[in-house]
N, C-alpha and C positions, 0 to 999 in steps of 0.2 A: 642648897650650899656644896663648893667646888671642893674638890678635891684631885691628887694630882693625877694625869691620865694612866690607863692602865695599857694601851693602845702599844700594838706593836712599835719598836721606834721603827721598822720599814713602811709603813701607815703613815706616822709623822713625816718621815722623810718624804715620802709623795707630797703631802698638804702641803710644804716647804717650797717643794717642786713646783709645781700646781702655779702657788702667790707669786713666785720669782717669774713664772712665763708670762704675769700681769704687769699689758703698757699703762697702765692706771699710774695716774701719783701715787697715792695708796694702793702699795702691791698684795692684794686681796684675795684667797683663794679658798674653796672648798672644795669637799671630795664630801660623795656619799655614800655608806657602804648599806651592806645586807648581809649579816652573819657571819661577818668581817673581808667582805669582797668586796671593791673596787665595783660600785654601778657606775657613777659620772662621775664628773670634776669639772670646774667654772671657776674664771677668773670676770671679779668686779668691773664697772664697765661705767665710764665717764659720757660715753656716743650711743651707747643701744637701751631701747627702755621696751617694755613689753606688757601687756594686759592686764598679767598677773600684777608683777610689781608695785603696776598703777594701782590695781585695788586694794595691794596692801599695803601701799602707801595712806591709802587714805582710808580703808580702815583704822589704820592706827589712832588714825588724825583724830578719828571717830573717839574711839577708844579712849584715850589719853586725852584728849581736847588738847590738841596741841595742831593747830592747822598747818605748820612750817612744815611737818611728816607727812602728810598733802603733797609738798612740793619734790618729793625722794622719790623720782620715778625712776631713775637710771638703775639698770639690775645690779640687785647687791650678789655676790656671789653665793651665798644659801640660796637663794629665791632663784637662780641662774642654773646653779646644780636641781636644785628637785626637778624645774624646768627639765631641763635637757633626759631626766631620769625616765628609764622607759618603766621603770621595778619602783615599788616601795620600797623604802629603805628605812633601816631604823634608826642608821648613825651617820652623824654628818662634823666632820673634821672639818675646823673653822683656823687658816693663817693666815697673818701681817705679815709683811717684813719691810724693816724700812732703817732709818738712825746712820750710825756713817757706817761708808763702804756698801749700806742698803741689803746687809745681808743680817741685820738682828730680829729678831722674832718681837713682835708688838701685839696689845693686849686685841685682842680681835673676838669677843664676846659679842653673838650678834644681840647688833640696834632692834626697840625696842619693835622697830616694823618685820625685821625677820621672826626675833621672836615669836610673834604675836601668828603673825603665819604659823610656824614650823608645830606653835601647842593646836594651833585650831585648823590648819587643813592637811598635817601629814604623819605619818605611821611613825618619825622621828620625833625617840624617848632619850636617846642617849648623846649628848652632846658635848664636844672637841673641841676648845680651844687653845688657839695660843696667848701666851704674856710674855713679859721680860723674862722671865725665873721659867719660863717649858709653856708646856701644855696643861690644861686643865681639863677636868671631869664635872657634868653636871647630868642628872638623870631630873628628865620636865615626864617622865610618866605619871600617872595614877595610883 
């Protein structure tokens, strides 16, 4: 169940800034934290792919029996930040912006590809994501 994000405003503003830096049509960014310190950030890409993204998409297609998921091989911000991280993170903050003027928060809860990868292949358990109403938080640990 999602609740309002308890993260400091400066961290949420950083996630917003990362999303704004994306040159993709759907501006999305992610930052990874370890003990509330930023260790990596990334934006989505419609031009770049990576073997980890390909594997995650193929894996999600099998798990959810949806072959079209396997075609989503372009780098998602969440996986790109995990690939860039040189240390194990415990928290991810995902932000999407758009709307009129391109600066309104939009829903950015990780898709099923990113969610299944985060749950099975990372130590990230604290998930913060933007919605049109602000940032929400979910705990994905056991």
